[in-house]
C-alpha positions in Angstrom: 39.9 125.5 132.9 37.6 128.7 133.0 40.4 131.0 131.6 40.9 128.9 128.3 37.3 129.7 127.6 38.0 133.3 127.4 41.0 133.1 125.2 39.2 134.8 122.3 38.2 137.7 124.7 41.4 139.3 126.1 39.6 141.8 128.3 38.0 138.7 130.0 41.4 137.2 130.9 42.5 140.5 132.4 39.3 140.7 134.3 39.9 137.3 135.4 43.4 138.0 136.8 42.2 141.0 138.3 39.3 139.2 140.1 41.7 136.5 141.3 44.0 138.8 142.8 41.4 140.5 144.7 39.4 142.8 142.4 36.3 141.0 143.5 36.4 142.9 146.8 35.7 146.1 145.0 32.3 144.8 144.3 31.9 142.3 147.1 33.5 143.1 150.0 34.3 140.7 152.6 31.8 140.2 155.6 32.7 140.4 159.2 31.2 137.0 160.4 32.9 137.2 164.1 30.6 140.1 164.9 27.3 137.9 164.0 25.6 135.5 166.1 25.9 132.1 165.7 22.3 131.7 163.9 23.1 134.6 161.5 26.4 133.0 160.6 24.6 129.8 159.8 22.1 131.8 157.6 25.0 133.1 155.5 26.3 129.6 155.4 23.0 128.5 154.0 23.0 131.5 151.7 26.5 130.4 150.2 25.2 127.0 149.8 22.2 127.4 148.2 22.5 130.5 146.1 24.5 130.0 142.7 24.4 133.8 141.7 22.9 136.0 144.3 25.1 135.2 147.6 27.9 137.3 146.7 25.8 140.7 145.7 23.6 140.1 148.6 26.7 140.1 151.2 27.9 143.4 149.4 24.6 145.4 150.4 25.0 148.0 153.0 24.0 147.8 156.7 21.0 146.1 158.0 19.6 145.9 154.5 22.1 143.2 153.9 20.7 140.8 156.5 17.1 141.5 155.6 17.9 140.6 152.1 19.7 137.3 153.1 16.8 136.2 155.3 14.3 137.3 152.7 16.3 135.1 150.2 16.5 132.0 152.5 12.7 132.0 153.4 11.8 132.0 149.6 14.5 129.5 149.0 12.5 127.2 151.5 9.3 127.9 150.1 10.7 127.3 146.7 12.2 124.0 147.6 8.8 122.7 148.9 7.4 123.8 145.3 10.2 121.9 143.6 10.1 118.7 145.7 8.0 116.3 143.5 8.0 113.8 146.4 5.7 115.6 148.5 2.0 114.7 147.6 -0.3 117.7 146.6 -2.7 117.2 149.3 0.3 117.9 151.6 2.1 120.4 149.6 -0.8 122.7 148.7 -1.7 123.5 152.5 2.3 123.8 153.1 2.5 126.5 150.4 -0.4 128.5 151.5 0.3 128.4 155.1 4.2 129.0 154.7 4.2 132.5 155.9 2.9 131.4 159.2 5.7 129.1 159.8 7.9 132.4 160.1 6.2 132.9 163.7 6.5 129.2 164.9 9.7 128.8 166.6 10.0 125.1 166.1 8.3 124.4 162.6 10.9 122.4 160.4 10.4 119.9 157.5 12.6 116.9 157.5 10.8 114.9 154.8 12.3 116.8 151.6 14.5 115.0 149.1 15.8 118.3 147.3 19.3 119.4 147.2 18.6 122.6 149.4 16.5 120.6 151.9 18.9 122.1 154.6 16.9 125.3 154.7 13.7 123.3 155.5 15.3 121.2 157.9 16.9 123.9 160.1 14.0 126.6 159.3 14.1 127.4 163.2 17.2 129.2 162.7 16.0 131.1 159.7 12.9 132.0 161.4 14.6 133.1 164.5 16.7 135.4 162.3 13.5 136.6 160.6 12.0 137.7 164.1 15.1 139.4 164.8 14.5 141.7 161.8 12.9 145.3 162.3 9.1 145.1 161.9 9.1 146.9 158.4 11.2 144.2 157.2 9.3 141.4 158.6 6.1 142.8 157.3 7.4 142.8 153.8 8.9 139.4 154.0 5.8 137.8 155.4 3.6 139.5 153.0 5.6 138.5 149.9 5.9 135.0 151.2 2.1 134.5 151.5 1.4 135.8 148.3 4.0 133.8 146.6 2.8 130.7 148.4 -0.7 131.0 147.1 0.3 131.5 143.7 2.8 128.6 143.6 -0.2 126.5 144.9 -2.5 127.7 142.1 -0.1 126.7 139.4 0.8 123.2 140.9 -2.3 121.6 139.3 -2.2 123.4 136.0 0.2 123.9 133.3 1.5 127.5 132.1 -1.0 127.6 129.1 -1.1 131.3 127.5 1.6 134.0 127.5 -0.7 136.0 130.1 -0.4 132.8 132.2 3.3 132.8 131.7 3.6 136.4 132.9 1.4 135.3 135.9 3.4 132.4 137.2 6.8 134.4 136.6 5.0 137.1 138.8 4.4 134.7 141.5 7.8 133.1 141.7 9.8 136.2 140.7 8.0 139.2 140.0 7.0 139.3 143.8 10.6 138.8 144.6 11.3 142.0 142.8 8.5 143.9 144.5 9.6 142.7 148.0 13.3 143.8 147.4 12.2 147.3 146.4 9.9 147.6 149.4 13.0 146.4 151.5 15.4 149.1 149.7 12.8 151.7 150.6 12.2 150.6 154.2 16.0 150.9 154.6 16.0 154.4 153.6 18.7 153.6 151.2 16.3 154.1 148.4 13.5 156.8 147.8 10.0 155.7 148.7 9.2 155.5 145.1 11.4 152.5 144.4 9.3 150.5 146.7 5.9 151.9 145.4 6.4 151.4 141.6 5.4 147.7 141.7 5.1 147.4 137.7 8.9 148.3 137.4 9.8 146.0 140.1 7.8 143.2 138.7 9.5 143.4 135.4 12.9 143.2 136.9 11.7 139.7 138.4 10.0 138.6 135.2 13.2 139.4 133.1 15.3 137.3 135.1 12.9 134.4 135.6 12.0 134.3 132.0 15.7 134.2 130.8 16.2 130.9 133.4 13.1 129.2 132.1 14.3 129.7 128.5 17.8 128.5 129.3 16.6 125.6 131.5 14.6 124.0 128.8 16.3 120.8 128.5 16.8 120.2 132.3 13.3 121.2 133.2 11.6 118.8 130.4 14.1 115.7 131.3 12.9 116.1 134.9 9.1 116.4 133.9 8.7 120.2 134.5 7.0 122.3 131.8 7.4 126.1 132.1 7.4 127.0 128.6 3.9 128.5 127.7 1.9 126.3 125.7 0.5 129.1 123.6 3.9 129.6 122.1 5.4 126.0 121.8 2.1 124.6 120.4 2.6 126.6 117.4 5.5 124.5 116.4 5.4 121.0 118.2 2.6 118.5 119.3 4.6 118.1 122.7 7.0 120.4 124.4 9.5 117.7 124.6 9.4 117.0 120.8 11.5 120.4 120.4 14.4 118.6 121.5 14.3 116.2 118.6 16.8 117.0 115.8 14.2 117.0 113.1 12.4 119.8 114.9 15.3 122.1 115.1 14.0 124.8 112.9 10.7 124.8 114.8 12.4 124.7 118.0 14.6 127.8 117.1 11.4 129.6 116.0 9.8 129.0 119.4 13.0 129.7 121.2 13.4 133.1 119.6 9.6 134.0 120.2 10.3 133.5 123.9 13.6 135.5 123.9 11.7 138.4 122.1 9.0 138.2 124.9 11.6 138.4 127.7 13.1 141.3 126.0 10.1 143.5 126.4 10.9 144.0 129.8 14.3 145.5 129.4 12.9 149.1 128.9 11.5 148.7 132.4 14.7 147.2 133.6 16.6 150.5 132.5 14.1 152.6 134.1 14.2 150.9 137.3 18.0 151.0 137.4 18.3 154.5 136.7 16.1 155.3 139.8 18.7 153.8 142.1 21.1 156.0 144.4 22.8 153.7 146.6 25.8 152.0 145.1 25.3 148.6 146.9 21.8 148.5 145.9 22.5 149.3 142.3 25.2 146.6 142.0 22.9 144.2 143.6 20.2 144.9 141.0 22.3 145.6 137.9 24.8 142.7 137.9 22.0 140.0 137.5 20.2 142.0 135.1 23.3 142.3 132.6 24.1 138.4 133.3 20.3 137.8 132.0 20.8 139.8 128.9 24.0 138.1 128.1 22.5 134.8 128.7 19.7 135.6 126.4 22.1 136.8 123.7 23.8 133.3 124.1 20.5 131.5 123.8 19.1 133.4 121.0 18.7 131.1 117.9 20.9 128.7 119.4 20.5 124.9 119.0 22.5 124.0 122.2 19.3 125.1 124.4 17.7 121.9 123.1 20.9 120.0 123.4 22.8 120.8 126.6 23.5 123.8 128.9 24.0 127.2 127.6 26.1 129.2 130.0 28.1 132.4 129.7 31.8 132.1 130.4 33.2 132.7 133.9 35.3 135.5 132.5 32.4 137.0 130.8 30.4 136.9 134.1 33.3 138.4 136.0 33.7 141.1 133.4 30.0 142.1 133.6 30.3 142.2 137.5 33.3 144.5 137.5 31.8 146.7 134.7 28.1 147.2 135.9 28.6 149.4 138.5 27.0 152.8 136.9 24.2 153.6 134.7 25.9 154.5 131.8 28.1 151.3 131.7 24.9 149.1 132.2 23.3 151.0 129.4 26.3 150.3 127.2 26.3 146.5 128.0 22.5 146.1 127.4 23.0 147.8 124.1 26.0 145.6 123.1 24.1 142.3 123.8 21.0 143.6 121.9 23.3 144.4 118.9 24.5 140.9 119.2 21.0 139.5 119.1 20.4 141.9 116.2 22.9 140.3 114.2 21.6 136.9 114.8 17.8 137.7 113.5 17.0 135.4 110.5 15.0 136.8 107.6 12.9 133.9 108.0 12.2 133.9 111.5 8.5 134.2 112.4 9.0 136.7 115.3 11.5 138.7 113.4 9.2 142.0 113.2 8.5 142.0 116.8 12.3 141.2 117.6 13.4 143.9 115.7 10.9 146.2 117.3 11.7 145.5 120.8 15.5 145.9 119.9 14.8 149.3 118.5 13.0 150.3 121.7 15.9 149.0 123.8 18.5 150.7 121.6 16.3 154.1 122.2 16.1 153.7 126.0 19.7 152.6 126.4 20.7 155.8 124.5 23.7 154.3 122.9 24.6 154.7 119.0 25.3 151.2 117.6 28.2 152.7 115.8 29.7 153.6 118.9 29.5 150.0 120.5 32.7 148.4 121.4 32.7 144.9 119.9 32.7 141.8 122.4 33.8 139.6 119.7 37.3 139.3 118.7 39.0 137.8 115.8 42.6 136.4 116.8 45.4 134.6 115.1 46.1 131.0 115.8 49.7 132.0 116.8 48.2 134.3 119.5 45.8 131.8 120.8 48.5 129.1 121.3 50.8 131.3 123.0 47.9 133.0 125.2 46.7 129.5 126.0 50.2 128.2 127.4 50.8 131.7 129.2 47.2 131.6 130.6 47.4 128.1 131.8 50.7 128.6 133.6 49.7 132.1 135.2 46.4 130.6 136.2 48.0 127.8 138.0 50.6 130.1 139.6 47.8 132.5 140.7 45.6 129.7 142.1 48.4 128.2 144.1 49.2 131.6 145.4 45.8 132.5 146.4 45.2 129.1 148.0 48.3 129.4 150.2 47.2 133.1 151.1 43.7 131.9 152.1 45.2 129.1 154.1 47.4 131.7 156.0 44.4 133.9 156.5 42.3 131.1 157.8 45.0 130.3 160.4 45.1 134.0 161.7 41.5 133.9 162.1 41.3 130.8 164.2 
């Protein structure tokens, strides 16, 4: 049960209850699906089916930007599904990636041979491409251009591993930095943000790199077990003969050194993240951009020096995620969150870690950019008595069961009224 994982964090329990009782609508208002065309409703259905993290914040965007970003996401999800599908032979996959942007203007193009879990976005690509063609020209130009550049970059890395740290940056640019660039251009095209947001591709690229590197670091075990290698050889070869060797228990010290090196590299993008977010003026765009970034730094804090990266899945608690979603709605709050998790990482830095000096330096830069004194930071760690925990566990379980039943009944009644 999600709430039990937050028993040592009272503010998370409170926010879980608020979220369950409708607090989510303050950040993610409900969409009016009835006013949409059938094809657009289908696109939002695919969005909710394929996105673990972005669906909610996309649907909270203002006006026509919401539809543009939804279609942008689905087009790139389809492209990414082609890249990920190991059953497609290279002589077929490479031309598909290079030409994928042209399929946006082909009414009937689809691909029905994928074995990936998100294959519906390829099988029903005509619905997505139809809604793409219904977008305004300025949105279509951005989406087509980013799709083209990303497809070419993906094809480049199909036949080679990520070697140097510079190649890691380049790979992350192709698969995520370009997403940041494209989104920024869509924000400016919508006129919800200033033109400078779309023009500054360096900051936009850093937004994407920070998220992508966090995902790559967290997903080490899953990726290596499935034969994928995204950790750069320049990093892991300092500590092991093969990337998968880092998962061996006898290699734990070396594995943690490699992990901390990569976390430190990811953290160097945080000052750009702060600079980018400080430029945003539209509330829905700010929430859309800020929430994934604070989730990422919370995830990095959980991953840093954590053996579980090599043994299982490292995830932030649902209560933690809900709290971040509800808090990260203004620049001051975001800076405080970033400073708090940076302080958490700082407290874990070992005296013997090979990357210690670099880690301490970038954390000092982040602290300066976030403009928050460590002595004023509220702690996210709570030390509670066993009696409190026992009582809280019982109360939380009973309350959560009641609220879940009540919410389900209300949802059922709402659905009947909507039919």
